VODRENKE-632877 format. One record per residue (C-alpha): residue number from 1; x, y, z. Coordinates in Angstrom, 2 decimals. Layout:
<dofis>
+-----+---------+---------+---------+
| pos |      c1 |      c2 |      c3 |
+-----+---------+---------+---------+
| NUM |       X |       Y |       Z |
...
+-----+---------+---------+---------+
</dofis>
This chain:
<dofis>
+-----+---------+---------+---------+
| pos |      c1 |      c2 |      c3 |
+-----+---------+---------+---------+
|   1 |  -45.14 |   11.64 |   55.47 |
|   2 |  -45.85 |   13.56 |   52.21 |
|   3 |  -49.04 |   14.72 |   50.65 |
|   4 |  -50.34 |   13.60 |   47.15 |
|   5 |  -49.10 |   16.98 |   45.89 |
|   6 |  -45.74 |   16.67 |   47.16 |
|   7 |  -45.27 |   13.12 |   45.74 |
|   8 |  -46.25 |   14.23 |   42.51 |
|   9 |  -43.94 |   17.03 |   42.67 |
|  10 |  -41.08 |   14.72 |   43.44 |
|  11 |  -41.83 |   12.09 |   41.21 |
|  12 |  -42.08 |   14.55 |   38.15 |
|  13 |  -39.02 |   15.80 |   39.09 |
|  14 |  -37.17 |   12.13 |   38.85 |
|  15 |  -39.10 |   11.38 |   35.85 |
|  16 |  -38.08 |   14.61 |   34.04 |
|  17 |  -35.03 |   12.86 |   32.01 |
|  18 |  -36.96 |    9.45 |   31.28 |
|  19 |  -40.42 |   11.06 |   30.04 |
|  20 |  -41.91 |   13.66 |   27.90 |
|  21 |  -44.90 |   13.99 |   29.91 |
|  22 |  -43.50 |   13.51 |   33.59 |
|  23 |  -46.03 |   14.70 |   35.67 |
|  24 |  -48.98 |   12.95 |   33.92 |
|  25 |  -47.02 |    9.64 |   34.28 |
|  26 |  -46.70 |   10.24 |   38.00 |
|  27 |  -50.31 |   10.97 |   38.12 |
|  28 |  -50.98 |    7.96 |   36.40 |
|  29 |  -48.70 |    5.58 |   38.59 |
|  30 |  -50.05 |    7.43 |   42.11 |
|  31 |  -53.71 |    6.96 |   40.96 |
|  32 |  -52.86 |    3.31 |   40.18 |
|  33 |  -51.15 |    3.02 |   43.62 |
|  34 |  -54.15 |    4.55 |   45.72 |
|  35 |  -56.32 |    2.69 |   43.76 |
|  36 |  -58.19 |    5.99 |   42.65 |
|  37 |  -58.59 |    7.63 |   39.27 |
|  38 |  -56.81 |   10.60 |   38.30 |
|  39 |  -59.37 |   13.11 |   38.97 |
|  40 |  -59.43 |   12.25 |   42.75 |
|  41 |  -55.73 |   13.63 |   42.77 |
|  42 |  -56.85 |   16.86 |   41.64 |
|  43 |  -59.76 |   16.77 |   44.41 |
|  44 |  -57.67 |   15.86 |   47.41 |
|  45 |  -53.93 |   17.25 |   46.83 |
|  46 |  -53.32 |   17.59 |   50.43 |
|  47 |  -54.17 |   13.84 |   51.24 |
|  48 |  -51.50 |   12.04 |   52.91 |
|  49 |  -51.53 |    8.44 |   51.52 |
|  50 |  -50.63 |    5.34 |   54.20 |
|  51 |  -47.03 |    4.78 |   53.99 |
|  52 |  -47.13 |    1.38 |   52.36 |
|  53 |  -49.06 |    3.21 |   49.04 |
|  54 |  -46.51 |    5.67 |   49.19 |
|  55 |  -43.65 |    3.13 |   49.02 |
|  56 |  -45.21 |    1.32 |   46.34 |
|  57 |  -45.78 |    4.53 |   44.32 |
|  58 |  -42.11 |    5.28 |   44.93 |
|  59 |  -40.64 |    2.12 |   43.61 |
|  60 |  -42.93 |    2.18 |   40.47 |
|  61 |  -41.80 |    5.82 |   39.72 |
|  62 |  -37.97 |    4.37 |   40.15 |
|  63 |  -38.52 |    1.53 |   37.75 |
|  64 |  -40.23 |    4.14 |   35.26 |
|  65 |  -37.00 |    6.20 |   35.59 |
|  66 |  -35.16 |    3.23 |   34.42 |
|  67 |  -37.29 |    3.09 |   31.22 |
|  68 |  -39.84 |    0.58 |   32.20 |
|  69 |  -43.14 |    1.09 |   30.39 |
|  70 |  -46.14 |    2.38 |   32.30 |
|  71 |  -48.28 |   -0.36 |   31.09 |
|  72 |  -46.14 |   -2.95 |   32.95 |
|  73 |  -45.83 |   -1.20 |   36.01 |
|  74 |  -50.06 |   -0.77 |   36.16 |
|  75 |  -50.55 |   -4.02 |   34.38 |
|  76 |  -53.25 |   -2.31 |   31.94 |
|  77 |  -53.74 |   -0.41 |   28.82 |
|  78 |  -56.80 |    1.21 |   27.47 |
|  79 |  -57.59 |    0.06 |   23.57 |
|  80 |  -60.92 |    0.87 |   21.95 |
|  81 |  -62.04 |    2.11 |   24.98 |
|  82 |  -61.52 |   -1.31 |   26.63 |
|  83 |  -59.46 |   -1.76 |   29.66 |
|  84 |  -56.96 |   -4.73 |   29.02 |
|  85 |  -54.57 |   -6.39 |   31.31 |
|  86 |  -50.88 |   -6.50 |   29.83 |
|  87 |  -47.47 |   -8.01 |   30.73 |
|  88 |  -44.13 |   -8.78 |   29.89 |
|  89 |  -45.55 |  -11.57 |   27.42 |
|  90 |  -47.35 |   -9.42 |   25.09 |
|  91 |  -47.08 |   -6.31 |   23.00 |
|  92 |  -48.36 |   -3.14 |   24.52 |
|  93 |  -51.50 |   -2.29 |   22.64 |
|  94 |  -51.00 |    0.81 |   20.50 |
|  95 |  -53.49 |    3.40 |   19.10 |
|  96 |  -52.03 |    3.01 |   15.65 |
|  97 |  -53.46 |   -0.33 |   15.93 |
|  98 |  -56.97 |    0.98 |   16.18 |
|  99 |  -57.02 |    1.63 |   12.52 |
| 100 |  -56.76 |   -2.29 |   11.96 |
| 101 |  -59.99 |   -2.58 |   14.04 |
| 102 |  -61.61 |    0.32 |   12.30 |
| 103 |  -60.61 |   -0.79 |    8.75 |
| 104 |  -62.18 |   -4.33 |    9.66 |
| 105 |  -65.65 |   -2.76 |   10.98 |
| 106 |  -65.86 |   -0.79 |    7.60 |
| 107 |  -65.91 |   -3.98 |    5.62 |
| 108 |  -69.18 |   -5.11 |    4.17 |
| 109 |  -69.09 |   -8.91 |    5.69 |
| 110 |  -71.77 |  -11.42 |    6.42 |
| 111 |  -73.50 |  -10.72 |    9.95 |
| 112 |  -72.16 |  -13.81 |   11.36 |
| 113 |  -68.66 |  -13.50 |    9.47 |
| 114 |  -65.80 |  -15.98 |   10.52 |
| 115 |  -62.80 |  -13.72 |   11.35 |
| 116 |  -59.41 |  -14.82 |   12.33 |
| 117 |  -56.96 |  -12.60 |   14.24 |
| 118 |  -53.32 |  -13.93 |   13.84 |
| 119 |  -50.84 |  -13.11 |   16.94 |
| 120 |  -53.28 |  -12.04 |   18.95 |
| 121 |  -51.05 |  -11.11 |   22.15 |
| 122 |  -53.45 |   -9.76 |   24.64 |
| 123 |  -56.76 |   -9.92 |   22.28 |
| 124 |  -56.47 |   -6.29 |   21.71 |
| 125 |  -57.92 |   -6.66 |   18.05 |
| 126 |  -59.95 |   -9.70 |   18.53 |
| 127 |  -61.73 |   -8.14 |   21.61 |
| 128 |  -62.29 |   -4.95 |   19.94 |
| 129 |  -64.06 |   -6.50 |   17.18 |
| 130 |  -66.02 |   -8.61 |   19.45 |
| 131 |  -67.13 |   -5.51 |   21.51 |
| 132 |  -68.64 |   -4.03 |   18.23 |
| 133 |  -69.73 |   -7.17 |   16.31 |
| 134 |  -71.09 |   -9.76 |   18.66 |
| 135 |  -72.40 |  -11.91 |   15.92 |
| 136 |  -69.05 |  -12.34 |   14.45 |
| 137 |  -67.52 |  -15.82 |   15.14 |
| 138 |  -64.11 |  -14.70 |   15.86 |
| 139 |  -60.97 |  -16.87 |   16.23 |
| 140 |  -57.56 |  -15.41 |   17.74 |
| 141 |  -54.59 |  -17.29 |   17.77 |
| 142 |  -50.80 |  -16.95 |   19.21 |
| 143 |  -47.96 |  -19.22 |   19.57 |
| 144 |  -47.31 |  -17.85 |   22.86 |
| 145 |  -49.30 |  -19.71 |   25.76 |
| 146 |  -48.77 |  -16.81 |   28.54 |
| 147 |  -49.99 |  -14.65 |   25.89 |
| 148 |  -53.31 |  -16.47 |   25.15 |
| 149 |  -53.67 |  -16.89 |   28.83 |
| 150 |  -53.89 |  -12.91 |   29.04 |
| 151 |  -55.84 |  -13.02 |   26.44 |
| 152 |  -58.59 |  -15.19 |   27.69 |
| 153 |  -58.60 |  -13.55 |   30.82 |
| 154 |  -59.42 |  -10.25 |   29.12 |
| 155 |  -62.06 |  -11.90 |   27.39 |
| 156 |  -63.53 |  -13.18 |   30.16 |
| 157 |  -63.29 |   -9.81 |   32.42 |
| 158 |  -64.84 |   -7.95 |   29.52 |
| 159 |  -67.83 |  -10.55 |   29.29 |
| 160 |  -66.85 |  -11.45 |   25.54 |
| 161 |  -67.28 |  -15.23 |   25.87 |
| 162 |  -67.66 |  -16.08 |   22.13 |
| 163 |  -64.32 |  -15.79 |   21.03 |
| 164 |  -62.19 |  -18.96 |   20.37 |
| 165 |  -58.53 |  -19.05 |   21.45 |
| 166 |  -56.20 |  -21.25 |   19.84 |
| 167 |  -52.13 |  -21.82 |   20.41 |
| 168 |  -50.06 |  -21.89 |   17.23 |
| 169 |  -48.00 |  -20.18 |   15.08 |
| 170 |  -50.02 |  -18.32 |   12.67 |
| 171 |  -52.26 |  -20.58 |   10.36 |
| 172 |  -50.97 |  -23.49 |   12.09 |
| 173 |  -53.45 |  -23.54 |   15.10 |
| 174 |  -56.45 |  -22.77 |   12.41 |
| 175 |  -55.45 |  -25.26 |    9.73 |
| 176 |  -58.43 |  -27.55 |   10.24 |
| 177 |  -61.05 |  -25.02 |   10.64 |
| 178 |  -63.44 |  -23.62 |    7.77 |
| 179 |  -62.18 |  -20.47 |    5.73 |
| 180 |  -62.68 |  -17.04 |    7.04 |
| 181 |  -64.59 |  -14.14 |    5.70 |
| 182 |  -61.67 |  -11.90 |    7.05 |
| 183 |  -58.07 |  -12.03 |    8.48 |
| 184 |  -56.46 |   -9.65 |   10.46 |
| 185 |  -53.34 |   -9.34 |   12.26 |
| 186 |  -50.36 |   -7.24 |   13.87 |
| 187 |  -47.69 |   -9.28 |   13.26 |
| 188 |  -44.04 |   -8.54 |   13.88 |
| 189 |  -42.42 |   -6.13 |   11.64 |
| 190 |  -39.13 |   -4.95 |   12.69 |
| 191 |  -36.10 |   -5.21 |   11.22 |
| 192 |  -33.57 |   -6.94 |   13.23 |
| 193 |  -30.89 |   -4.18 |   13.18 |
| 194 |  -33.46 |   -1.52 |   13.79 |
| 195 |  -31.84 |    1.10 |   16.24 |
| 196 |  -35.29 |    1.70 |   17.86 |
| 197 |  -35.42 |   -1.72 |   19.50 |
| 198 |  -32.98 |   -0.13 |   22.20 |
| 199 |  -35.07 |    2.71 |   22.95 |
| 200 |  -38.32 |    3.32 |   24.81 |
| 201 |  -40.62 |    0.76 |   25.71 |
| 202 |  -39.25 |   -1.78 |   22.98 |
| 203 |  -36.72 |   -2.56 |   25.39 |
| 204 |  -39.16 |   -4.19 |   27.67 |
| 205 |  -41.16 |   -5.99 |   24.92 |
| 206 |  -41.15 |   -9.52 |   23.75 |
| 207 |  -38.55 |   -9.54 |   20.71 |
| 208 |  -40.50 |  -12.30 |   19.22 |
| 209 |  -43.22 |  -10.15 |   18.69 |
| 210 |  -41.40 |   -7.27 |   17.53 |
| 211 |  -38.55 |   -8.84 |   15.32 |
| 212 |  -38.89 |  -10.43 |   11.66 |
| 213 |  -36.04 |  -10.99 |    9.83 |
| 214 |  -33.54 |   -8.39 |    8.20 |
| 215 |  -36.24 |   -6.23 |    6.74 |
| 216 |  -38.86 |   -6.72 |    8.92 |
| 217 |  -41.09 |   -8.51 |    6.50 |
| 218 |  -40.36 |  -12.30 |    7.02 |
| 219 |  -43.68 |  -13.20 |    8.97 |
| 220 |  -45.77 |  -10.76 |    6.46 |
| 221 |  -44.39 |  -12.85 |    3.53 |
| 222 |  -45.42 |  -16.04 |    5.37 |
| 223 |  -48.97 |  -14.60 |    6.34 |
| 224 |  -49.65 |  -13.25 |    3.04 |
| 225 |  -48.65 |  -16.43 |    1.08 |
| 226 |  -50.80 |  -18.83 |    3.26 |
| 227 |  -53.76 |  -16.58 |    3.38 |
| 228 |  -55.31 |  -17.41 |    0.57 |
| 229 |  -56.01 |  -21.06 |    1.33 |
| 230 |  -57.85 |  -20.00 |    4.75 |
| 231 |  -60.19 |  -17.19 |    3.27 |
| 232 |  -63.46 |  -17.56 |    1.28 |
| 233 |  -63.56 |  -16.38 |   -2.07 |
| 234 |  -64.36 |  -12.61 |   -1.84 |
| 235 |  -62.73 |  -12.81 |    1.89 |
| 236 |  -60.10 |  -10.08 |    2.96 |
| 237 |  -56.54 |   -9.99 |    4.65 |
| 238 |  -55.52 |   -6.86 |    6.50 |
| 239 |  -52.60 |   -6.26 |    8.25 |
| 240 |  -50.73 |   -3.93 |   10.10 |
| 241 |  -46.94 |   -2.79 |    9.07 |
| 242 |  -44.35 |   -0.32 |    9.20 |
| 243 |  -44.80 |    2.90 |    7.73 |
| 244 |  -41.99 |    2.23 |    5.19 |
| 245 |  -43.31 |   -0.86 |    4.26 |
| 246 |  -46.67 |   -0.54 |    2.55 |
| 247 |  -45.15 |   -0.58 |   -0.91 |
| 248 |  -43.62 |   -4.03 |   -0.38 |
| 249 |  -46.69 |   -5.12 |    1.48 |
| 250 |  -48.64 |   -4.32 |   -1.58 |
| 251 |  -46.62 |   -5.80 |   -4.02 |
| 252 |  -46.77 |   -8.92 |   -1.79 |
| 253 |  -50.39 |   -8.95 |   -1.77 |
| 254 |  -50.61 |   -8.84 |   -5.61 |
| 255 |  -47.89 |  -11.58 |   -6.14 |
| 256 |  -50.42 |  -13.87 |   -4.48 |
| 257 |  -53.34 |  -12.93 |   -6.31 |
| 258 |  -55.18 |  -10.23 |   -3.73 |
| 259 |  -57.45 |   -7.92 |   -5.44 |
| 260 |  -58.79 |   -4.53 |   -4.27 |
| 261 |  -55.57 |   -3.60 |   -2.59 |
| 262 |  -55.92 |   -0.77 |   -0.09 |
| 263 |  -54.00 |    1.06 |    2.55 |
| 264 |  -54.85 |    3.02 |    5.36 |
| 265 |  -52.70 |    5.69 |    7.30 |
| 266 |  -52.56 |    6.48 |   11.01 |
| 267 |  -53.09 |    9.97 |   12.44 |
| 268 |  -49.63 |   10.95 |   11.83 |
| 269 |  -50.01 |   10.44 |    8.20 |
| 270 |  -47.85 |    7.01 |    8.22 |
| 271 |  -48.66 |    4.38 |    6.10 |
| 272 |  -49.93 |    1.79 |    8.82 |
| 273 |  -52.54 |   -0.84 |    7.47 |
| 274 |  -52.41 |   -2.81 |    3.90 |
| 275 |  -55.04 |   -5.33 |    2.69 |
| 276 |  -56.53 |   -6.85 |    0.04 |
| 277 |  -59.37 |   -9.14 |   -0.94 |
| 278 |  -59.33 |  -12.67 |   -2.50 |
| 279 |  -60.96 |  -12.50 |   -5.60 |
| 280 |  -64.57 |  -13.75 |   -5.38 |
| 281 |  -65.28 |  -16.83 |   -7.37 |
| 282 |  -66.27 |  -16.57 |  -10.90 |
| 283 |  -69.76 |  -16.84 |  -11.66 |
| 284 |  -70.80 |  -18.78 |  -15.22 |
| 285 |  -73.55 |  -17.53 |  -17.18 |
| 286 |  -76.52 |  -19.69 |  -18.25 |
+-----+---------+---------+---------+
</dofis>
């Protein structure tokens, strides 16, 4: 029987060709298999886990060596300090998307703002906003029933009960609802021919949540064109997009009448989030 130290050493060697951080990933997987945190592994390196847990760990390492995402193996991912359940039916929440949350929180909106999260997936953006702005009235939509089930379970586990989850393709589910003060989304924005689709975690994520036509902009075009009809005058639309798509998204926003068009970059300096405001209603003088 192998100790914690020996299991980690063997796993790190097995993951060396599949990961940039093989030891850290081995620690994440072993901590998950043992029901412990990583600090426990440091404190008890000579501990010999029971055989069933060691076998489970080795199976996860084998799947990770084949490329399966860590988040799919553990069934969870941290986003905005929230621990979310994830799975093959949803995108894995990424740190870059936190810039969309930051941007939304910086807007000057009513205390009880009506907010729509399009393509919510695991619920990451909607739940992050709800955790920071409990009075906001947030609706989250997705066309995938399986993804919405995960989002609802995440909301329940986090005690965020005021959100509304609706199934439908983009605005289809929200068509009869009153206009929103803010619409956010992380839509598909990868071109169908992008070689990155055959690399890393993307190989195991739902293609429908990644690919959006020949240039990656089909869904963004549809959202930008339709959003004004669902926004209050003065309401905002902000979307995540690819690092080389900012100018195209800004042009779409201008074409469809948005003002105050802005751009946010991620920590790597890549263009990541763009948005604009539906012009406020004109006021007439007396």
